[in-house]
MIVO-462886 format. One line per 8 residues: their letters; for each residue x, y, z of C-alpha. Coordinates in Angstrom, 1 decimal, m for minus. Layout:
REM residues N
A> X:Y:Z  ...
***
This chain:
REM residues 458
MKPVSLEI> 88.8:116.0:130.6  91.8:118.3:130.8  95.4:117.6:132.0  96.4:119.4:135.2  100.0:118.3:135.6  102.6:115.8:134.5  105.0:113.9:136.8  108.0:112.1:135.4
HNIGPIAD> 110.2:109.9:137.6  113.4:108.1:136.3  112.4:108.3:132.7  115.5:108.5:130.4  117.7:111.4:131.7  114.8:112.8:133.8  115.1:111.9:137.5  112.1:113.8:138.9
AIIPLNKP> 110.0:116.5:137.3  106.6:117.9:137.8  105.3:120.0:134.9  102.1:122.1:135.6  99.8:122.0:132.6  97.4:124.8:133.7  98.1:127.0:130.6  97.0:126.4:127.0
LNLLYGDL> 100.5:126.6:125.6  103.6:125.2:127.4  107.1:125.5:125.9  110.1:123.4:126.8  113.3:125.3:126.0  116.7:123.7:125.9  119.7:122.8:123.8  120.0:119.5:121.9
RQGKTKAL> 120.0:116.2:123.8  118.9:117.6:127.2  115.6:115.7:127.7  113.0:117.8:126.0  111.9:115.2:123.5  112.0:112.5:126.3  109.4:114.6:128.2  107.1:114.4:125.1
ESIRLLFG> 107.7:110.7:124.7  106.8:110.2:128.3  103.3:111.5:127.6  103.0:109.2:124.6  104.2:106.2:126.7  101.6:107.1:129.3  98.8:106.2:126.9  100.2:102.6:126.2
GSYPQDII> 102.2:101.0:123.4  105.7:99.6:123.2  108.7:101.2:125.0  112.5:101.0:124.7  114.4:98.7:127.1  116.5:101.6:128.3  113.4:103.7:129.3  114.4:103.6:133.0
KHGETEAH> 117.1:106.0:134.1  120.5:104.3:134.2  121.1:102.8:137.7  117.5:102.8:138.7  115.0:99.9:138.9  111.7:101.7:139.0  110.1:104.5:137.0  106.7:106.0:136.4
IEMKLDNG> 104.8:108.6:134.5  101.6:110.2:135.9  99.3:112.8:134.5  96.8:114.4:136.8  93.5:115.2:135.2  90.6:117.5:136.2  88.5:114.4:136.7  91.1:111.7:137.7
SLRREFYI> 94.6:110.5:136.7  96.6:108.3:134.4  99.6:106.4:135.6  102.1:103.9:134.0  104.9:102.2:135.9  108.1:100.4:134.7  110.5:98.2:136.5  113.5:96.0:136.0
AKDETTKA> 112.6:92.3:136.2  114.7:89.4:137.6  115.8:88.6:134.1  117.1:92.2:133.9  114.6:93.1:131.2  112.4:96.2:131.5  108.7:95.4:132.2  105.6:97.6:132.4
RAIQFIND> 102.8:97.3:134.8  99.2:97.7:133.8  98.1:101.3:133.1  96.1:102.8:136.0  93.3:105.1:134.7  91.1:106.8:137.3  88.1:108.3:135.5  85.5:110.3:137.4
GSLEKKPV> 86.6:108.6:140.6  86.5:105.0:139.2  89.4:102.8:138.2  88.8:101.7:134.6  89.0:97.9:134.2  90.1:98.1:130.6  92.0:101.4:130.5  93.5:100.9:127.1
DVIKKFLN> 90.1:100.5:125.4  88.9:103.7:127.2  92.0:105.6:126.3  91.6:104.7:122.6  88.1:106.3:122.6  89.4:109.6:124.0  92.9:109.8:122.6  93.7:111.8:119.4
PFLLDQEF> 97.0:110.3:118.1  97.5:113.3:115.8  97.8:115.6:118.9  100.6:113.4:120.3  102.4:113.1:117.0  101.8:115.3:114.0  103.5:112.7:111.8  101.4:109.9:113.1
LSKMGETD> 99.9:109.0:109.7  103.0:109.5:107.6  105.2:107.3:109.8  102.9:104.4:109.4  103.5:101.5:107.0  100.7:100.6:104.5  99.5:97.6:106.7  99.4:99.7:109.9
RKKYFVDF> 97.7:102.6:108.0  95.0:100.2:106.8  94.5:98.9:110.3  94.2:102.5:111.6  91.4:103.4:109.2  89.6:100.1:109.9  89.6:100.8:113.6  88.9:104.5:113.3
FGIDTSEL> 86.0:104.3:110.8  84.8:100.8:111.7  85.6:99.5:108.2  85.1:95.9:109.1  85.2:94.0:105.8  87.2:91.1:107.3  84.4:88.6:106.6  84.1:89.7:103.0
DNEIATID> 87.9:89.8:102.6  88.2:86.3:104.1  85.5:85.0:101.8  87.2:86.6:98.8  90.6:85.1:99.9  88.9:81.6:100.3  87.3:81.9:96.9  90.6:83.0:95.3
NEAKDLRA> 92.4:80.0:96.8  89.6:77.6:95.7  89.4:79.2:92.3  93.2:78.8:91.9  93.0:75.1:92.7  90.0:74.7:90.3  91.8:76.5:87.5  94.8:74.2:88.0
TIKAYGEI> 92.5:71.2:88.0  90.7:72.4:84.8  94.0:73.1:83.1  95.2:69.6:84.0  92.2:68.1:82.1  93.6:69.4:78.8  91.7:68.9:75.6  89.3:66.0:75.8
DLTPVNKP> 88.6:64.0:72.6  84.9:63.3:72.5  84.7:61.7:69.1  81.9:59.1:69.5  82.9:55.4:69.7  80.2:52.7:69.4  80.3:49.8:71.8  81.0:46.5:69.8
DIEKLKAE> 78.6:43.5:70.3  81.3:40.9:71.0  78.7:38.4:72.4  76.8:38.4:69.1  80.1:37.7:67.2  80.9:34.9:69.5  77.5:33.4:69.0  78.0:33.5:65.2
REVILKKN> 81.4:31.8:65.6  79.7:29.1:67.8  77.2:28.4:65.0  80.1:27.8:62.6  81.9:25.5:65.0  78.7:23.4:65.5  78.4:23.1:61.7  82.0:21.9:61.5
DKIKKEYA> 81.5:19.4:64.2  78.5:17.9:62.4  80.6:17.7:59.1  83.4:16.1:61.1  81.1:13.5:62.6  79.6:12.6:59.2  83.1:12.3:57.7  84.2:10.0:60.6
EKCKVITE> 81.1:7.7:60.0  81.9:7.4:56.3  85.5:6.7:56.9  84.5:4.0:59.3  82.3:2.3:56.7  85.1:2.4:54.1  87.6:1.0:56.6  85.3:m1.9:57.4
HNTKVIEH> 84.8:m2.6:53.7  88.5:m2.5:52.9  89.2:m4.9:55.8  86.8:m7.4:54.3  88.5:m6.9:50.9  91.8:m7.7:52.4  90.4:m10.8:54.0  88.8:m11.9:50.7
DGKIVQGK> 91.9:m11.3:48.7  93.9:m13.2:51.2  91.8:m16.2:50.6  92.3:m15.8:46.8  96.0:m15.6:47.2  96.0:m18.6:49.4  93.9:m20.5:46.8  96.3:m19.5:44.0
TTKAGNEE> 99.2:m20.6:45.9  97.6:m24.0:46.7  96.7:m24.5:43.0  100.2:m23.7:41.8  101.6:m26.3:44.3  99.1:m28.8:43.1  100.2:m28.4:39.5  103.8:m29.0:40.4
KIKEIEKQ> 102.7:m32.1:42.1  100.6:m33.1:39.2  103.7:m32.9:37.0  105.6:m35.0:39.4  102.7:m37.4:39.6  102.4:m37.5:35.8  105.9:m38.7:35.9  104.8:m41.2:38.3
ILELEDKK> 101.4:m41.8:36.7  101.4:m45.3:37.2  102.2:m44.9:40.8  100.2:m41.9:41.6  97.1:m42.1:39.3  94.8:m42.2:42.1  96.4:m39.1:43.7  96.2:m37.3:40.4
KALAAKNI> 92.6:m37.9:40.1  92.0:m36.7:43.6  94.1:m33.6:43.1  92.4:m32.8:39.8  89.1:m33.1:41.6  90.3:m30.5:44.2  91.5:m28.2:41.4  88.1:m28.4:39.8
LIDEWFAN> 86.6:m27.3:43.1  89.1:m24.5:43.4  88.2:m23.3:39.9  84.6:m23.4:40.8  85.4:m21.2:43.9  87.4:m18.7:41.7  84.5:m18.6:39.3  82.1:m17.8:42.2
NPPLAKKD> 84.5:m15.5:44.0  86.0:m13.0:41.7  88.5:m10.5:43.3  87.0:m7.5:45.1  88.0:m3.9:44.4  89.1:m1.7:47.4  87.5:1.6:47.9  89.6:4.7:47.9
PLSEPEYE> 89.9:6.6:51.3  87.8:9.7:51.6  89.6:13.1:51.4  89.2:15.5:54.4  86.0:17.5:53.9  86.0:21.3:53.7  85.0:22.9:56.9  83.5:26.5:57.2
STTEIDEK> 86.4:28.9:58.0  86.3:30.9:61.3  89.1:33.3:60.2  86.8:36.1:59.2  84.7:35.9:62.4  87.9:35.5:64.5  89.2:38.8:63.0  85.9:40.5:63.7
ISTAKADE> 86.1:39.3:67.3  89.7:40.5:67.6  88.8:43.9:66.1  85.7:44.1:68.4  87.9:43.5:71.5  90.2:46.4:70.4  87.1:48.5:69.8  85.8:47.6:73.3
VRYEAYLE> 89.0:49.0:74.8  88.6:52.2:72.8  85.0:52.3:73.9  86.0:52.0:77.6  88.5:54.8:77.1  85.8:56.9:75.4  83.5:56.4:78.5  86.4:57.5:80.7
RLQKAKEK> 86.8:60.6:78.6  83.0:61.3:78.8  83.3:61.1:82.6  86.3:63.3:82.6  84.5:65.9:80.4  81.5:65.7:82.8  83.8:66.4:85.8  85.6:69.2:83.9
KADEEVLK> 82.2:70.8:83.1  81.2:70.5:86.7  84.4:72.2:87.9  83.9:74.9:85.3  80.4:75.5:86.6  81.7:75.7:90.2  84.5:78.1:89.1  81.9:80.2:87.3
KKTERKRE> 79.7:80.4:90.4  82.7:81.3:92.6  83.7:84.0:90.1  80.1:85.4:90.2  80.1:85.2:94.0  83.4:87.1:94.1  81.9:89.8:92.0  78.9:90.0:94.3
IKAEKIAK> 81.2:90.2:97.4  83.3:92.9:95.7  80.1:94.8:94.8  78.9:94.4:98.4  82.3:95.6:99.7  82.4:98.6:97.4  78.9:99.6:98.5  79.9:99.3:102.1
LSGISDSI> 83.1:101.3:101.6  81.2:103.9:99.5  78.7:104.3:102.3  81.5:104.8:104.8  83.2:107.3:102.4  80.0:109.2:102.2  79.5:109.3:106.0  83.0:110.3:106.9
GIDGLSFD> 82.6:113.9:105.9  86.1:114.4:104.6  86.2:115.7:101.1  88.3:113.6:98.7  88.7:110.6:101.1  87.4:107.3:99.7  88.3:103.6:99.5  88.8:101.4:96.5
EDGNIIYC> 87.4:97.8:96.2  90.4:96.4:98.0  90.0:98.8:101.0  92.9:100.9:100.0  92.7:104.6:101.1  92.4:107.1:98.3  92.7:110.8:99.0  92.1:113.4:96.2
GTSMGMLS> 92.3:110.6:93.7  95.7:109.4:94.9  96.6:106.3:96.8  97.9:106.8:100.3  101.4:105.7:99.6  101.7:108.3:96.8  100.5:111.3:98.7  102.8:114.3:99.1
TSQVMELS> 103.9:115.4:102.6  101.5:118.4:102.4  98.6:116.1:101.4  99.4:113.8:104.3  99.5:116.7:106.8  96.2:118.1:105.3  94.5:114.7:105.7  95.9:114.3:109.2
SKLSALYP> 94.4:117.7:110.2  91.0:116.6:108.8  91.2:113.3:110.7  92.3:115.0:113.9  89.2:117.2:113.7  87.0:114.1:113.8  88.2:113.0:117.3  86.3:114.0:120.4
KGFGIELI> 88.1:116.5:122.7  89.1:113.6:125.0  92.3:114.4:126.9  92.8:117.6:124.9  96.6:117.5:124.9  98.8:118.2:121.8  102.5:117.4:121.6  104.8:119.2:119.1
DRGESLFQ> 108.5:118.4:118.8  110.8:121.1:117.4  108.2:123.8:117.9  110.5:126.5:116.6  109.5:125.4:113.1  106.0:126.7:113.8  107.2:130.2:113.4  109.0:129.7:110.1
GKTGYKNI> 107.8:129.8:106.5  104.6:130.9:105.0  102.5:128.2:106.8  103.8:129.1:110.3  102.4:131.3:113.0  103.6:134.9:113.2  104.4:134.7:116.9  103.9:132.8:120.1
SEFSLRAQ> 100.8:134.8:121.0  99.1:133.7:117.8  99.9:130.1:118.5  98.7:130.5:122.1  95.4:131.9:120.8  94.9:128.8:118.6  95.4:126.6:121.7  92.8:128.6:123.6
KEELTILA> 90.3:128.6:120.7  90.5:124.8:120.3  90.6:124.2:124.1  93.9:122.4:123.9  96.8:122.0:126.2  99.8:122.2:123.9  103.3:121.0:125.0  106.0:122.0:122.5
TVVSEKPA> 109.8:121.7:122.5  112.0:124.5:121.3  115.7:124.2:120.6  117.1:127.2:122.2  119.4:128.0:125.1  116.8:130.4:126.5  113.3:131.5:125.8  112.3:134.5:123.7
ENIPDEVG> 111.5:137.8:125.4  108.1:139.1:126.0  106.4:135.7:126.2  102.7:136.2:127.2  101.6:135.3:130.7  99.2:132.6:129.3  102.2:130.7:128.0  104.0:128.2:130.3
VFIVEQGV> 107.8:128.3:130.0  110.1:125.5:131.1  113.9:125.1:130.9  115.3:121.6:130.3  119.0:121.0:131.1  120.6:117.7:131.7  117.3:116.1:132.4  116.3:118.7:134.9
ITESIEDA> 113.1:120.7:134.2  112.5:124.0:135.8  109.7:126.6:135.5  111.1:130.1:135.7  111.0:132.7:133.0  113.1:135.1:135.0  115.9:132.6:135.6  115.8:131.4:132.0
IK> 116.2:135.0:130.7  119.1:135.7:133.0
***
């Protein structure tokens, strides 16, 4: 697949240009800001990717780029939409007489980006550079990376959870037997109830006895009072003996009866009331029960700490397994990357466990310009011939310094040897003399591209 010609229509300052690409080396000569670089950019845009909003020539509404190939063509069109923004139509890629349905995918297989831009690798950011290597070498570790990321997030949460547990006091606490203590207290209370009932019965007997004493003594008092009254009357009657002799005798007879009753009914002694009996104290058992209740609270807290410790241990086991799994995944990833490194065939190129590119023992971001260019050259050599076109901006630098070519002929021989079609820009008002016939020469001035060595020399 080789390019035959390039057509540019309304791209930047270039209105219409057709550049034959039938020679291995093609040089675009011209002063600064004439449209040389835009011609190279047109080819890059032809293969897809983003484009500037001012890509279309000022005042125009349609533009296109088309490259004829020895087995087909490649075309990309741009237009100004109704909202006045620049849009691109789908790329049209005719390959061996057939229109490719997915032209971008096919182009990627054939396109060597280093031929379009020598600084392709150095211009990339770290993220884009990683993506490039993933796509180019098929370094698909996304599943492993996603699993590692998931493990890291879960492990982070687990560590926070485990840390939140803190130190757990597992000093053993025995469960108190409060029911046993309550049963002991109930025995004491029953004993006290029995003592209380016996005491009540005895008090009742004493009360009944004393009641009888009171009744008995009342009768004695009443009898004494009666006797004293009779004696007074006797004295009166003695004064009136003659008159009251019969009454005296009668009263004396009553007194005799009273004396007989006194003799037969001596005074009764009251019984002293019983003192309150001593009951068995429940103070000690009550204190034990109170202490046991407090111990029970501590025991419940102890059970909670045991459960907490169990959960902590379980979380630690999960964390340990996840850490082990992460090591396994990393080992698997390293083995996969090592296998890719071994199969690449580029000396000094490898990947670390995180998938970072390492070249000659140095990470990609720390490589010198010469190392990047050296690696770019090695990577470029891995691409299939594909479109076989190489773009070089500011090509005059190729013939400067120790690493440059001695002359245009030498550079042209390189293009022939590698079967490339090279298109290079050279900042100069006119081309050099004695340019070989196998080199195409074009003059770019104010967006106009002409092919004429004779006119350029004049």
